[in-house]
Each structure stands twice: as C-alpha cells, then as structure tokens.
C-alpha positions as CSV (number, residue, x, y, z in Angstrom):
1,M,60.3,56.4,-25.1
2,A,64.0,56.8,-25.2
3,L,64.4,53.0,-26.3
4,L,62.0,53.7,-29.4
5,E,64.9,55.4,-31.3
6,N,66.5,51.8,-31.4
7,C,63.8,50.3,-32.6
8,L,61.9,49.6,-36.3
9,R,58.7,49.6,-37.2
10,V,57.9,46.6,-39.4
11,T,54.8,46.9,-41.9
12,T,53.7,43.8,-43.7
13,V,51.0,43.9,-46.7
14,G,49.5,40.5,-47.8
15,R,46.3,39.0,-49.1
16,A,45.0,36.1,-47.2
17,I,44.4,33.3,-49.2
18,P,41.7,31.0,-48.5
19,Q,42.6,27.3,-47.4
20,S,41.0,26.1,-50.7
21,Q,43.1,27.9,-52.9
22,C,46.3,26.5,-52.0
23,L,49.8,27.0,-53.4
24,H,51.3,24.1,-55.1
25,S,54.9,23.0,-53.9
26,F,57.6,25.4,-55.4
27,S,60.3,24.2,-58.3
28,S,62.9,26.3,-59.7
29,N,60.8,27.0,-62.7
30,S,57.6,27.8,-60.8
31,K,56.3,31.7,-61.4
32,E,53.7,31.6,-58.8
33,K,53.5,34.1,-56.2
34,L,53.5,33.6,-52.4
35,Y,52.0,35.6,-49.9
36,F,52.7,35.5,-46.2
37,P,49.5,36.5,-44.6
38,T,49.6,37.9,-41.0
39,Y,46.1,36.9,-39.1
40,R,43.8,40.1,-38.1
41,G,41.7,37.9,-36.4
42,F,38.7,35.5,-36.9
43,K,34.9,36.3,-37.8
44,K,32.8,35.4,-35.3
45,S,30.8,33.1,-37.9
46,R,33.7,31.2,-38.5
47,L,34.6,30.2,-35.0
48,T,32.6,27.2,-34.8
49,S,34.3,25.8,-37.8
50,I,37.5,26.4,-36.5
51,E,36.9,24.3,-33.5
52,S,35.7,21.6,-35.6
53,T,38.6,21.6,-38.4
54,P,41.8,23.1,-36.8
55,N,43.9,22.9,-40.0
56,S,41.6,25.3,-41.4
57,L,43.0,28.4,-39.7
58,H,43.0,31.0,-41.7
59,S,42.5,35.3,-41.7
60,T,39.6,37.0,-43.1
61,H,39.8,37.6,-46.4
62,G,41.3,40.3,-48.4
63,N,44.2,43.0,-48.4
64,Y,45.3,44.6,-45.4
65,R,48.5,46.3,-43.7
66,K,49.4,45.2,-40.4
67,S,52.5,47.4,-38.3
68,R,54.3,46.2,-35.3
69,I,57.1,47.7,-33.6
70,I,60.5,45.3,-33.4
71,C,62.9,46.5,-30.5
72,K,66.3,45.2,-30.7
73,A,67.8,47.4,-28.4
74,G,66.5,45.2,-25.5
75,K,68.6,42.1,-26.6
76,A,71.7,44.1,-27.2
77,I,71.7,45.6,-23.9
78,S,70.6,42.3,-21.8
79,E,72.3,39.6,-23.7
80,V,75.0,37.4,-22.2
81,R,77.5,36.9,-24.7
82,E,80.0,34.3,-25.1
83,V,83.9,35.0,-24.6
84,T,86.7,33.4,-26.4
85,D,90.2,33.7,-25.9
86,S,90.7,36.2,-28.4
87,S,88.1,38.5,-26.9
88,W,88.8,37.7,-23.0
89,E,91.3,40.7,-22.7
90,S,89.1,43.5,-24.5
91,L,85.7,42.3,-23.0
92,V,86.5,41.3,-19.3
93,V,89.8,42.8,-18.6
94,A,90.0,46.5,-20.1
95,S,86.1,46.7,-19.2
96,E,85.1,50.0,-17.1
97,S,82.0,48.3,-15.9
98,P,81.7,45.6,-13.5
99,V,81.9,42.1,-15.2
100,L,80.1,38.8,-14.2
101,V,81.3,36.2,-16.3
102,E,79.8,32.4,-15.8
103,F,82.2,29.6,-16.7
104,W,79.7,26.4,-18.0
105,A,79.9,23.5,-20.3
106,P,77.0,22.3,-22.5
107,W,76.8,18.8,-21.0
108,C,76.8,20.2,-17.6
109,G,73.2,20.0,-15.7
110,P,73.8,22.7,-12.9
111,C,75.0,25.0,-15.8
112,R,71.8,24.6,-17.7
113,M,70.1,25.1,-14.0
114,I,71.9,28.8,-13.6
115,A,71.9,30.1,-17.3
116,P,68.3,31.6,-16.7
117,I,69.3,33.3,-13.7
118,I,72.4,35.0,-15.4
119,D,70.2,36.0,-18.2
120,E,67.8,37.7,-15.6
121,L,70.9,39.1,-13.7
122,A,71.8,40.8,-17.3
123,K,68.5,42.3,-18.0
124,E,67.8,43.5,-14.4
125,Y,71.1,45.0,-14.4
126,A,71.4,46.3,-18.0
127,G,73.9,49.3,-17.9
128,K,75.6,48.5,-14.3
129,I,77.2,45.2,-14.8
130,V,78.2,43.3,-18.0
131,C,77.4,39.8,-18.3
132,F,79.7,37.5,-20.4
133,K,79.6,33.1,-20.4
134,V,83.0,31.2,-21.1
135,N,82.4,27.8,-22.4
136,T,85.2,25.8,-20.7
137,D,85.3,23.0,-23.7
138,D,86.1,25.5,-26.0
139,C,88.6,27.9,-23.9
140,P,90.4,25.5,-21.5
141,S,93.3,28.4,-20.9
142,I,90.7,30.8,-19.6
143,A,89.6,28.4,-17.3
144,S,93.0,27.5,-16.2
145,Q,94.2,30.8,-16.1
146,C,91.2,32.0,-13.6
147,G,91.5,29.0,-11.6
148,I,88.2,27.2,-12.3
149,R,88.3,23.8,-10.9
150,S,84.5,23.3,-10.8
151,I,81.4,24.3,-13.1
152,P,79.3,26.4,-13.0
153,T,81.4,29.1,-11.5
154,V,80.8,32.4,-11.6
155,L,83.3,35.3,-11.1
156,F,83.0,38.9,-11.0
157,F,85.5,41.4,-12.2
158,K,86.0,45.1,-11.6
159,K,88.5,47.1,-13.3
160,G,90.0,43.9,-14.7
161,E,90.7,42.7,-11.2
162,K,88.9,39.2,-9.8
163,K,86.9,40.4,-7.1
164,E,84.5,37.4,-5.9
165,S,84.0,33.6,-7.2
166,I,81.0,31.6,-6.5
167,I,80.9,28.1,-7.3
168,G,77.8,25.8,-8.1
169,A,74.3,26.3,-8.9
170,V,73.3,28.7,-6.1
171,P,69.9,30.8,-5.6
172,K,69.4,34.1,-7.5
173,S,69.4,35.8,-4.4
174,T,72.9,34.6,-3.7
175,L,74.2,36.2,-7.2
176,T,72.1,39.4,-6.9
177,A,73.9,39.9,-3.3
178,A,77.3,39.6,-5.0
179,V,76.3,41.9,-7.8
180,D,75.0,44.3,-5.7
181,K,78.7,44.6,-3.9
182,Y,80.2,45.7,-7.1
183,I,77.8,48.2,-8.8
184,D,78.3,51.7,-8.2
185,V,75.1,53.2,-6.5
C-alpha cells in the first residue's frame, strides 16, 4: 500500500455510441463532440453477433463512469535510463548506490537479446542498484574511457569505481551473481 501514494486514480466518464451512430471525419470547422467510450463488457445476447461481425464491437449503451489506478512509481523505479556524456559523472561516478551500466548499440543483435534481462534486473533489484545504458554510437568517448572493445558489455560500479566487466550476451544467472556481489545485504 505504500506505493499507492505515488499512484493516480483516473476516472473516465463517457457515453457509449452504437455503431450505427458513427462520427464523421473531423474538419477544422467541425463542432461535433467526440466520445471516447471505455468498455464495461458485452451483453450476453450480443455475443453471437460479435462473433459473426468482429468490427461491431461496442459496449453496452448508456452513460457510465469507470475508474482505474495508474501507478507511475514502478516505471520510475525500475526503468533503465540512458546515460550521455553530460550525465555520466553525476549518474554513474557520483552514485552512492551500486551501478550496472550496459554498453550497447541499436544494430547489435546480442545487445537486443540481453536488454530484457537488464530490464528484469532493474525491476528485481529496484532500490538496491541503479541500472543505466550507454549507446556506444552516441557516446563513443564514454566507451573508450571505460575500455569497451566489444558489445554488449555490462560494467558494475560501486562508489564510482569500476568493479567488474561482463562481455557478451550472458544468461541472467551470470548477471544476477555479479549483482549479488556488490549489493549491501
């Protein structure tokens, strides 16, 4: 429940519009109202017609309110952010937390294979480590400063000091074992 303080409740109020009352295309002088219906479900009697005409999906008619909670805290905590030349010192070197940095490039196949694993680690170790990525095409100076000669390469920093380097698309267990060495238990 502690995370709910960083969440928002979004309520949509709408009116379902039957398929036969479709809105015309917009023009700059159009004064028509546009309704964005959210779907409450389907009436049981409509299920057979839905199966026969898939383009006629629309919700039960009438006004209604629908609420849902959107939490942005999870994305903020577990997001793997991009580091640039200008932010390298402040985000990686000056970090009090252990830092995992992935060096990658968009054209690199093994980099695309390891990216979801880095995302998972960022979520699993949220609050214990900070995860960043460096595009070696955009920031070649950081890559040469760190001695990167092959990608993907994952570096671990603790208190601004490079501790370990893992080269290649390795399994998650290899990265997890390395992360476990540097987090304070």
